[in-house]
C-alpha positions in Angstrom: 10.9 -56.2 2.8 9.6 -52.7 3.6 6.7 -51.2 1.7 7.2 -48.7 -1.1 3.7 -48.3 -2.6 1.9 -45.5 -4.3 -1.9 -45.1 -4.3 -3.6 -42.7 -6.7 -6.4 -40.7 -5.1 -6.9 -38.1 -7.8 -5.6 -37.8 -11.4 -7.6 -35.0 -13.0 -6.3 -31.6 -13.9 -8.0 -28.3 -12.9 -11.5 -29.4 -13.6 -12.8 -32.6 -12.0 -15.0 -34.9 -13.9 -17.7 -37.4 -12.8 -15.0 -40.1 -12.9 -11.8 -38.3 -12.0 -10.9 -36.1 -9.0 -8.2 -33.5 -8.8 -4.6 -34.4 -7.9 -3.7 -36.4 -4.8 -1.5 -39.3 -4.1 -0.5 -41.4 -1.0 3.0 -42.9 -0.8 3.7 -45.6 1.8 7.3 -46.1 2.6 7.9 -48.5 5.4 4.5 -47.6 7.0 5.3 -43.9 6.8 2.4 -42.3 4.9 3.1 -39.3 2.8 0.2 -37.4 1.2 1.3 -35.6 -2.0 -1.0 -32.8 -3.0 -4.6 -32.6 -1.7 -7.2 -31.7 -4.3 -10.9 -31.6 -3.6 -12.4 -34.9 -2.4 -9.1 -36.2 -1.1 -10.5 -37.2 2.3 -13.4 -38.9 0.5 -11.0 -40.9 -1.6 -9.0 -41.8 1.5 -12.1 -43.3 3.0 -13.2 -44.9 -0.2 -9.9 -46.7 -0.5 -9.8 -47.6 3.2 -6.8 -45.5 4.1 -6.6 -44.4 7.7 -5.8 -40.7 7.2 -4.9 -40.2 10.9 -1.8 -42.1 10.0 -0.7 -39.3 7.7 1.8 -37.1 9.5 3.5 -35.4 6.5 1.6 -33.6 3.7 3.3 -32.1 0.6 1.7 -29.4 -1.4 3.4 -28.6 -4.7 1.8 -25.2 -5.4 -1.2 -23.0 -4.9 -3.5 -23.9 -7.8 -6.7 -25.1 -6.2 -6.7 -28.5 -7.8 -3.7 -29.3 -5.7 -4.7 -28.0 -2.3 -8.4 -27.2 -1.9 -9.1 -30.5 -0.2 -6.7 -29.7 2.6 -8.9 -27.6 4.8 -11.6 -30.4 4.8 -9.0 -33.0 5.6 -7.5 -31.0 8.5 -11.0 -30.2 9.8 -11.9 -33.9 9.8 -8.6 -34.8 11.6 -9.5 -32.2 14.2 -13.1 -33.4 14.6 -12.0 -37.0 15.0 -9.8 -36.1 17.9 -6.3 -36.0 16.3 -3.6 -34.6 18.7 -0.5 -35.7 16.8 1.5 -33.0 14.9 1.0 -32.6 11.2 4.0 -31.5 9.2 3.1 -29.5 6.1 5.6 -28.9 3.3 4.1 -26.1 1.2 4.4 -22.6 -0.2 4.7 -20.0 2.5 1.4 -18.4 1.5 -0.6 -21.5 2.3 0.0 -20.9 6.0 -1.8 -17.6 5.7 -4.7 -19.2 3.8 -5.1 -22.0 6.4 -4.8 -19.7 9.4 -7.4 -17.3 8.0 -9.8 -20.2 7.2 -9.7 -21.5 10.8 -9.7 -18.0 12.3 -13.0 -17.1 10.7 -14.6 -20.5 11.4 -13.6 -20.0 15.1 -11.7 -23.4 15.0 -8.9 -24.1 17.3 -7.3 -27.3 16.1 -6.5 -30.0 18.6 -3.2 -30.6 17.0 -0.3 -28.4 15.9 0.7 -27.8 12.2 4.4 -27.3 11.7 5.0 -25.5 8.4 8.0 -26.2 6.2 8.0 -23.5 3.6 9.4 -24.2 0.1 12.7 -22.6 -0.6 12.6 -23.4 -4.3 16.1 -24.8 -4.4 16.8 -27.8 -6.5 17.8 -30.9 -4.6 17.0 -29.3 -1.3 16.7 -31.9 1.5 13.3 -31.2 3.1 12.7 -34.3 5.1 14.8 -37.2 6.4 14.4 -40.0 8.8 15.9 -43.5 9.2 13.9 -44.9 6.2 13.7 -42.1 3.6 14.9 -38.8 2.5 12.8 -36.3 0.4 14.2 -33.6 -1.8 12.5 -30.8 -3.6 12.9 -29.9 -7.3 11.8 -26.7 -8.9 9.2 -27.1 -11.7 8.5 -24.7 -14.5 4.9 -23.6 -14.0 2.8 -20.4 -14.1 3.3 -19.9 -10.4 6.0 -21.2 -8.0 5.8 -25.0 -8.0 7.8 -27.8 -6.4 8.2 -31.4 -7.3 9.4 -34.0 -4.8 11.8 -36.9 -5.0 11.4 -39.7 -2.4 14.6 -41.8 -1.9 14.7 -44.9 0.2 17.6 -45.2 2.7 19.9 -48.1 1.9 18.8 -51.4 3.2 21.1 -54.0 4.7 21.9 -56.8 2.3 20.9 -60.4 2.8 23.1 -63.1 4.2 22.0 -66.7 3.7 21.2 -69.1 6.5 23.5 -71.6 4.7 26.5 -69.2 4.9 25.8 -68.5 8.6 25.7 -72.2 9.3 28.7 -73.2 7.0 31.0 -70.5 8.4 29.7 -70.7 12.0 29.0 -67.0 12.1 27.8 -66.0 15.6 24.4 -64.2 15.9 26.1 -61.1 17.4 28.4 -60.7 14.3 25.7 -61.0 11.6 24.9 -57.3 11.7 28.6 -56.3 11.3 28.8 -58.6 8.3 25.7 -57.1 6.8 27.3 -53.7 7.3 30.3 -54.8 5.2 32.7 -56.5 7.6 34.6 -59.6 6.7 34.3 -62.6 9.0 37.2 -64.2 10.9 36.5 -67.8 11.8 37.8 -69.7 14.8 40.9 -70.8 12.8 41.8 -67.2 12.0 40.7 -67.5 8.4 39.3 -64.3 6.9 36.1 -64.9 4.9 35.6 -61.9 2.5 32.3 -60.1 2.9 31.4 -60.7 -0.8 31.4 -64.4 -0.2 28.8 -64.0 2.6 26.4 -61.6 1.1 23.8 -63.0 -1.2 21.8 -59.9 -2.3 22.4 -56.2 -2.1 19.4 -53.8 -2.4 19.6 -50.7 -4.6 17.6 -47.9 -2.8 14.3 -47.2 -4.5 13.4 -43.7 -5.9 10.0 -42.1 -6.7 9.9 -38.7 -8.5 6.8 -36.6 -8.5 6.5 -33.8 -11.1 3.1 -32.2 -10.6 2.5 -29.2 -12.9 5.2 -28.2 -15.3 5.9 -27.4 -18.9 8.5 -29.4 -20.8 11.8 -28.6 -19.1 14.9 -30.7 -19.4 16.5 -29.0 -16.4 14.7 -31.5 -14.1 16.4 -34.5 -15.6 19.5 -34.5 -13.4 17.3 -34.7 -10.3 14.9 -37.5 -11.4 17.5 -39.5 -13.3 17.2 -43.3 -12.9 14.0 -43.1 -10.8 12.3 -46.4 -10.3 9.0 -44.5 -11.0 8.5 -41.1 -12.4 5.1 -39.4 -12.2 5.0 -36.6 -14.8 1.9 -34.6 -15.7 0.5 -35.1 -19.1 -2.4 -32.7 -19.3 -2.7 -32.7 -23.1 -2.0 -34.8 -26.2 0.3 -33.9 -29.1 -1.3 -31.4 -31.3 -2.1 -29.2 -28.3 1.5 -28.1 -27.7 0.6 -24.4 -28.0 -2.1 -24.7 -25.3 0.4 -26.7 -23.2 3.0 -24.0 -23.6 0.5 -21.2 -22.8 -0.7 -22.9 -19.6 2.8 -24.2 -18.6 1.7 -27.8 -18.9 3.0 -30.9 -20.8 1.7 -33.3 -23.4 1.9 -37.1 -23.0 4.6 -37.1 -25.7 6.7 -34.6 -23.8 6.3 -36.5 -20.5 7.6 -39.6 -22.2 10.5 -37.7 -23.7 11.6 -36.6 -20.2 11.3 -40.2 -19.0 13.4 -41.5 -21.8 16.1 -38.8 -21.3 16.1 -39.4 -17.6 16.5 -43.1 -18.1 13.8 -43.9 -15.5 12.5 -47.4 -15.0 8.8 -46.6 -15.3 6.7 -43.6 -16.2 3.2 -42.8 -14.8 1.3 -40.0 -16.5 -1.6 -38.1 -15.0 -3.3 -34.7 -14.5 -5.5 -35.3 -17.5 -7.5 -32.5 -19.0 -11.3 -33.0 -18.6 -11.6 -32.8 -22.4 -10.3 -36.4 -22.6 -13.1 -38.9 -21.8 -10.9 -41.9 -22.7 -7.3 -42.1 -21.5 -6.0 -44.8 -23.8 -5.0 -42.3 -26.5 -2.7 -40.5 -24.0 -1.2 -43.8 -23.0 -0.6 -44.8 -26.6 1.1 -41.5 -27.3 3.4 -41.8 -24.4 4.2 -45.4 -25.1 5.2 -44.5 -28.6 8.3 -42.9 -27.0 8.6 -44.6 -23.7 7.2 -48.1 -23.7 7.1 -48.7 -19.9 4.4 -46.1 -19.3 1.3 -46.5 -17.2 -1.8 -44.4 -16.5 -2.5 -42.9 -13.1 -5.9 -44.4 -12.2 -7.7 -43.6 -9.0 -7.6 -46.4 -6.5 -4.8 -48.3 -8.2 -1.7 -49.1 -6.2 1.7 -49.3 -7.8 4.3 -51.3 -5.8 7.8 -49.9 -6.5 10.0 -53.0 -6.4 13.7 -53.4 -5.8 15.8 -53.7 -8.9 17.2 -57.2 -9.4 
C-alpha cells in the first residue's frame, strides 16, 4: 500500500519558542515529498528528523507572513550548495518570486537548479498539481493578507482480487488488470463471473486538507468535507475570540466546529500562540466539540489510513 504520511516540522505561530518552530509540514504520498510552508528552521528540522530534503520537488507556501516562508531562502541555498540540479516547483503568492529573486541577486547567487513558479490564483478548488498518484487543489482562506490552503487527494487505487478467486476461476495473469479495472471475467465455459464476486476490497481515495492561517469561516467546508485528516490552525483558546477575530485567526473551539460541520475523520490543530506553554488545554477544548482531535507535535508522523 502506498504511503500517505504527514510529518510535522513546525507548529508554532508567528513567534517561535524554545520548544516550537514556525509552521512547516512534509507530506509523503507514494514517495512524492511535498513541503507545505517553510518557516524558520525548516531545513534544520528536516535534518533533525532525517528527511532527505533533496527529494522535495514541490513546495507550497500558503501566504507571505514570515512564519510561513522565512526558512525558504535557507533551504533553497542549501539545496544549491549541496549540488542540486533538479527543478523545484514552487506554488506560492506571485510576490514571493520577487522576494526570492532579489535575495539571490544581491547575494550574487546563481542557483544550480531552476525554480518554476506557480502563482496562486486564489480560486476555490483550483487544480494546481496533478500526477498519476495525487491531485492538489487550492482553497481560499480568510486571513489578513491573501492566503491559500491546500487539499491533497489521492488518485483512486486499483481494488484487490484474492489469490483464491484467481485460482478458483482460472483467471489468466494477463486479465487480472482488466478485472481490477472493473471488467467481468468470462471463463473457458463461457460463464460470466460478475466483477463484484471477484473483487475483495475497494479503496476509497484518501484526502488531507491543510488550512494554515484563517479566521472562522464556514465557506471552506464544502472543499474540505469528509477529509481523512484536516489540519486547521488553532492559535488561541476560547475567551480570546476578539483577539482571534482581530488577527484573522481561529480558536481551538472554532477549529473543532469546522471539523464537525465538515464531517472530517480526524482533526489536527496547530499554529499555537507562544503564550501557551502547555498544549493540553487547547486539545481539551477542541475535543469538547470534536472528539477525534490530535495536536500537531514536531517530529510526530501521522499515517493517513484507508477507510475500511
